N, C-alpha and C positions, 0 to 999 in steps of 0.2 A: 528501164529506159532503154528502149532502141532510140539508139538516135538516128545519125545518119543514114541517105539511103543505101551506101555499101556497107555499114553496121550492121541493115539489116537484110540483107543478102548474105553473110557471114554467117547472120545469127541464123537465120533460114537454114544455109543449107549444113549446118551442125544437128540442129535437133530432126530435119527432115524423114532423115535413116536412122532413126531411132527412132519415127514411130512405129514398133512393128504391128501393132492393133487395128492402122488406121491406110489401107492400101489407098497406096495414088493415084494406081490404077480401076479405078473401080469396075468395071466392066468387063476387065481379061481378068483379074486377077480377084475372085471375090472371097472375100471372109463367112464364112455360112456359117456365122450365128447363131445354129438356130434351135429352137425351145419352140413346147405347145403347148396347146390346152384345149378340155374338155372343163365347161363351164361349171364350176362347183363354189355352192357357199361357204361362207366361212366356217362354218361348223366342219364340215366334212374335208375343209383344207387341214381345221386346226388338229384331225382325224386321221391322217393321213400322215403331217410332219406326226405323232406321235405315233402311227403306225413302222415306218422305218424310221423311229428312235430308236427303237428298239432290236433292230439288227444288229449281230456284237462285231462280225468283224469289221475291219478297219474298208476290205476292199467292197462292191456292192454285188459280183458277179458270184458269191452263194445263192445270190435270194433272187437276178435277175435274167432273165433272156434276151440275148439280143437279137433283135427280129430284121435291121437294116442299117444301114449308113444312112444320117440324113442330111449329111454335111461335113464336109472337111476343111482343112485349112492348116495356115502354118502354126498354128496351134494346137490342134489332134484330132479330136473327132466327135461329132454328134450322135450318138446312136438313140432310134428306137428300140425302146428295149420294157419286156415285158417281167409283172411278176410273177415267179415263178407260181405254177396252180391257181392263181387269180386274172380273173377278166381287166386286169390293169395297166395302164398304160404309162410308162412316163418315158424323157429326152435324157438322158446319160450325157453331158457336158466332159468330155476327156480330153483336159489339156495336160501336153507336154510339159515335166518339170523340169528338161535341162533348155527347155524352149523359154520358159518361164525367167528362168538364170539367165539365161545366155542373152535375153533382150530385155535386163533390169528390171522386170513387169512385176515381182512381191509386190509389190503395194497395190496396186491395181488389184489385183486376182485378191487379196483377206479383201480391198476396200468393194468391189463386186458381191463375196458371197456375209460382209457385213449387213450390210445394204439387203440386198436381196433374204435376207433370214428374219429384218426390222416390216418387211413389207405386207402387205396383203390389201391388193388394191385388184379390183377385176381387168384394169387395163395395164396392168405390169406380169409380167411371168411370174409363178410363185417359183420361187426353190423349197424342197422340204426337206432335204441331207444333203452332206457332203460326204466325200470317202479319201482316202489316199491312198497307193503303195509307193512301191520304188521309182516307178516310174509315170507314172501322172495322178493328178486331184481331179475329183469326181464331184462332178455337181448334177443331183436328182433334179429335173425339173418338170415343169408342169409339160402337157405334148399338144401343139397347136398341128391341127393334121390340115389345115386352110392351106399350110406352105406358105411363101416368102413372100410378102407386097410385091418387092420386086422383082419375081420373076411374071407377077400377072404385069405389070408394067410393062416390063421388058415387052410378054406376049401381045400384050395392046397397043403398043405406043404412047398413050396416052391416056387419062382418066374425063369423064365428061363433070360439071361444076361437081354436081348432087355428089358422085362417089367422093370423089377429093374432100369435100367437105364432110360429109361422113368419116373418113380418115383421119382429116385435120381434127376433128373431133372428139374421137378417143385419142389423139395426143394428146389434146388440151385435160384431157379430163384427169389422165395419167400425170401431164406438169403437175396439174395441181395438187394433185395428191404430192409429190415430191416433195415442191416449192415450201408447200405447206410443213414440210417436217423439215427444212435446210437443205436439200439434196439439188444437186445440181447434176444432170445426166449426162450433157457434151457429146453426147455420139450419136446424135439423129441420123436417117438417113434410111431408104425403104428397105436396105438388106435388115436391117433392125427392129422392122414390126410385121411382124406374124398374124395368119389369122388362124382365133380356130375354131370349132364346129359349129359356131352363130353364123359365122365371118366378122366376128369383132376383131377389133386391134388389138397385140398387146404387145409392147413395149417391151425388149428382152436385149442382153449384151452390158452390163453394170459395169463393162471396165474400170468405162473413164468416170462412173458418176463417183461424184465426194458430199460428203456433208460441212458444209461452211456455213451453213447460220443464217439466221438474218441479222442483211448490212455489212455481210463480209462477202472479202475476195478470196480468188487464188490463183496463182501463177503458174499451174503445170500448163506443158504446152504438150495440149492430147487436143486430137479428133480426128475428125478425115476432113483434107485440104478445102473440097465444092463445099462442104459447111459450117467450116473454122470463123468464129466471130473472129472481125478485124482488132478487137484489143486482146483477144490473143495472140493471133500471130506479132502484135506490139508489143507482146511483153507488158502488159497495162496495171493488169490482174482483170479479173472475170466474175460475175456472180453469173445470176439466172437468166440477166439480158443474154448469154450463150445462146444458151435457150433457144430464147424467141428468135435472133438469129436466125438459127437453123431451121426456123418450124418455118420463117418466109420462105425460106431456100425450099423445102419440103413444098408447100405451094405448085411453087413453082415447077419444079420435078415432074408433080403427080399430074399437071395441067397440061407440060406443052412435052414429058417426057426425057429431058433430060436440066439438069440444075445450068442455073444463070451464069457458073464463073464455071468453067471448064479445061480442062487440057489432059496431056498425059506427063507434061510437067510441073512436081509440085510446088517450085518458084513463079513460077510463073503464072498458077493460077492466084498464088499467096498476094499477089502484085496486081492482081486483076480484085479479088476484095478489097483493097485498100483501096483502091479507084472510087469503089463504092456501086450501087444498088444504081445511082445515078447515071452514070452511063449505060446500064443495060437498053440495050429495046428490046421492049415486050412484043413478043408474037402478037397476030392479031387475036387468036385465040383468048389469046389471056381477057374474062372482058375488063369490064373497067372498075368494079367493084374489089376482084381480084387483087390486081394492080397496087390500085391503094392501099390495099390491107397486106398485101407483101411488102409496097414500101415502106409502110408504117415499122412493117415490125424490124425493115433489112436498115434502118437509121445506124450511119454511126457511132454517133454516141448510142451509149447503152440505155442510159438515163431519159431517152427520145424514145423507146420503143416502148410501141403499144405491149401490153402488160407488163410491163418492168416498172411502170408510171403510177403510182398515187395508188388509185382502182384496179392495180394486178389484171389479174387475167377476166374478171369481168368485162374489160374493156376490148378484149377479141372478142367475147361472144355475144355483144354487144356491136362489134359490127355489121354494116349491109351487106358483108357476101353469108352471115350465120342468121340475116330476117327471115324468122318462120322456123329456122331450124329446131326440132324436136327435144331440146338437151335432157329433159327429163324421162324422155323415152329412149334415148340412148342410156342414161345413168340404170336405168329398173330394164335394162334390154328389151326392151318392149317394141325400138324402135328396129323395121327391118333390115338386114344389109345387102347394099347392092352386090355386096362381095363374098354371098353365101355360096357353097359348096354343096356337092353331096359327096359328101364320107360314108362308103358301107361300111365300115366295120373298126374299134378299136387298134388295128394296127394297119389298116388304109392309110402310105405311103404314096397313093398313087400324084401328088401334087407335092412331090419331091424329086431332082434328079437321082440317080444311079451313080455311084460310085464305088468304085473298083475297091479289093480289098486293104488295108495296109501292108505296105510293102515290105517292110520291117521292125519291128520293134524299137522302140526309142534305146537308148543307156539307161540306163540307171542313175538318177540323183539323191546326191544322201545324203546335204548339206545340212539337212536339217529344216530349210525355213520354212515347210509346210509342216510344224509340229502342232500346231494349233487350229489346223484347219479339218 
């Protein structure tokens, strides 16, 4: 456990520059973790997994045509790809092996692979197959052509309560699924929420997700500074309560356009987080019910957070902010999304930015850490 204030500063500075997967300048150095989806029932998902499991090559490219790049980052690229001779598209996440080794992220990449392989939830991105070669490991994922939630928030400035409520409802369904299986997510933020063809939210990027089991804690220092829970900063061990803290931060950002704790220096952000949500003056555009929910989710003591108590997520669903919300309609995808956008074809990438081609190929990485990928 971290003790004095000076020890805290030293501890944070040791770790902050190791967080290769969490950008501290979120507005200028976007990690484009983009994956995507057309809604499919479970039987079709299983059929797709069976189809791509028959690909004999360890490389995906004998079977796929690259349409365009959907996102880039230090990790590599995400490509929109089409199955050769078939009207079927996917997102191919291409992660540079040398970058993984240089940033010591091998374990996180395996966590993402192993967790996503077990998941079949309509509010979480689906993984169909993994590949590897000398330069990259690849994840063949659902494609969500509605785009990234953050880009919509950036363009609109903030969301109305009804839109924010729909988004949070989708995230809660994903968290319910994960937490019931002992999985803590730990990387909630608008950049990791994508829209499918019906405007429904999909949670993506599971590099920080970890299976811990009920009643257990984990001590990995990870997350995005604006969203990280205080117990992670203090290295006191954390559990599902860290996800509920980040849910409160997300509600605040969706309603205002920026998180309650922000800045260019991660250390300063962490210090603001440790002072607590009680020190934050809420703007007038956040209503009384919204503010009450945010403050209940962002209690400093994880055991006191809404969602992390005896009745679990049902306490959040029953909060007055969700009064009248059609949960069954959401689960059955009968609820009209306020964020639905027209998608003209299975290769329509108009809701994503344009990216230049890779300047040069990354070097080979042949240490063999990925032999089970």
